N, C-alpha and C positions, 0 to 999 in steps of 0.2 A: 334061569334069568341072570343077566349080567348087570353089574352096577351102572354101566354106561347106558343102559336102555332107559328111556324116559318112563316106560310103564313100571319099571322096577321102583323108581323113586316115588311115583305117585301112589303105589300100592303098599310099599314096605312100611312096617310098623316097628317102633322101638320104645325104649323107656322115655317117658316124658321128663325132661330136665327143666323145662319151663311149662308148667301146667297151662292148658288152654285158657286164655283170657277171653271170656265171652262178653261181647258188648255190641249194641246196635245191630243186631241181626247177623253178627259175624263172630269170628274167633281168631286168635293168634297163639301159637305155641311152638315149642322146640322139642324134638325127640333126638335121642342118641341112638344111632343104628350101628351095630357091629355086623359086618358082612361075613358070614360063616366061612366062605371059601378062602378068604385072605386074612381074616381077623382085623381088617382095617376099620377104623372108627370114623364115623361121619356124623354131622349134625344137620338135621333136616328141619328147617323152619317152615311151618305150614300156616297159611292165612286164608280166611274167607271174608270177603267184604270189608277188608281193611284198606281203605282207598285214600289217595291224595287227588287233589284237583289242581289244575294249572291252566294257563292260557292254551297250551297244546292239548290238554285233556280235560275240558270243562265238565265232562260227564264222569270223570274219575277213572283211575287205573290203580292196580294193586300197589301198596307201598313197597312190597318186595321188589317190584320193578325198579323203583328209585334206589333201593339199597344195592341191587345187582349192578345198576349203572354206576353208582358211586364206587363200588369195589373194582369194577373194570377200569374206571378212571384212575384209581389209586395204583393199580397194577401198571398202567401205562406210564406213570411218572415215578415208579419205583418205591411207592409207599407200601410197606408190607401189611397184608391182611391174611386172614385165614384162607387157605387155598380154595378157590372156587371150583366146584365140581359140576353143578347143574342148576339151571333156572328154567322155570316154565310158568305160564299162566293160562287159564282157560275160563271162558265165560259160559255160564249155563243159565237156566231159568231161575236158579237160586242165587245168581250173582257171580262175582269173580272169585275163583280159587287160584292160589299161587303157591309156589314151592321154591325154596332156595336151599341148596345143599353145599356145605363146605366140609373140607377134610378136618378131622380132629387134630388138635395142636399137641401132638405127643411130645413130651419133654418140656413143654412150656409151663410157666407158672405166672399167674397174674400178679401185678404189683400189689393188689389188695391182699392176696394171700401171703406174698413174700414179706411185706411189711408187718402184717398182723401177726404172723407166726415167726417172725425174725429168722427167716430161712437163709438169708444172705449175710456175708461178711460186709463190713464197711466198704471194702474194695470192690466187691461185687455190686453193691448198691450204687456206687459211683459209676461203675462201668455200665450198669443197666440204665441209669438216668441219662448218661451221654448218648447211648444208643437210642433211647426213646426220644430224646430231644432232637437227634438227627433225623429220625423218621418224621416227627411232627413238623420240623422246619421245612422238609421237602413238601409236605402237604400244604402248609401255610404259605409258602412261596408261590404256590399255584393258586392262591386266594381262595382256598377251600377250607372250610371248618368241618370238624367231625360232628359237633353239635350235641354230643352226650358223653363227653370224655371224662370218665371216672377211672380210678385204679383197676376196677374189675374188668374194664374193657381193654386193658393194655397187658400183653403177655410177653415174657422174655424167656429165652432158652439159653442156658449156659453149657450145653453139651458139646459145643464146638469151640474153636480157638477164640472167636469173638462172639459176644452176645447177639442173638438174633431176636428181632422184635416182631410181633404180630398184633394188629389192632382190629378189634371186632365191633359189630353193631353200628353199621353205617347208615341206618335208616333215616337219620336226621341230618345227614351231611348236606351242606349248601355252599354255593359260591358267595363271596363277599367282594366288596369293591377294592379292598386293599389287603395285603398280607397281614398287616397289623390288625385289621378288623376281623380277619379269620382267626388269628392267633390268640387274641386277648381273652375271649370267653372260654376257649378250650383250655388254655394254660391256667387261667384263674380257677376253673372248676377242678382240674387235675391236681394242682398244687395245694389248693385248700383242703382237698380230701387227703392228700399225702401228709400234710402237716398234722392232720388229725390222727394219722396212723403212726406218727413218730418221725417224720422227715426232719432232718437236722437243718440248721441254718447254713452249714457248709454245703449240704446237698442242694438246698434252695438256691444258693449263690451259683453253684455249678450249672444249674439249669438256666439261670438268667444269663450267665456268661456265654453259654452256647447261643442263645438268641441274640445277645448283643453282637457276637462275632458274625452272626448271619446277616445283620443289618435290619432285622425285624424289630420294630419298636414295641416294648412292653412298658407298662407303668412301673414306677419304682417298686421294689420288693415289698416294703411295708404296706403300701396302698393296695397292691394286688392281694397280698396274703389276708388282709382284713375283710375283703369283699365277700 
């Protein structure tokens, strides 16, 4: 069996890194899968009967469909995500099953871990924040918000000459009327969390300066930080 085969991903099992969350006749969970032939690491999100409803889908469709569509949109505008590998959904008498596979982020560290464990120098933190701001500005210029943007969803890799960013968990991503409406809740949530992890005022100012240069309006720093 090869990883590119859909039957492989539907049947393969791995270590649960997010234990199945059972509710309303369904479940959602994430497994880490190591492919023996290559040693490559993948994350397999599995859901049953976790649905969203819309004008297009009044009877409901798997929420992983929306996450997959959001990630494909991000790829089309250059916003970095975990590499997409596979998506599928199937309906049976038990309801909707869906699966979303992404490549593991080897070499990446979350902002949450980096700040909590003081893994980076001040220079690295500044470089990481500039790179993260650049990625988010591209997203928000497209009037799209992430919707659940905490430090644990943002990863940075320093193994190359420039820091690389990857943003995960796109299930709640939505369009907004303006870039500012997309940016403000995401930036507020991210920076409030980072301030709790030790983000400095200079780092906060650096982030706001990047948005100011982009032309996307954010509330003044003290107002945003207090929310």
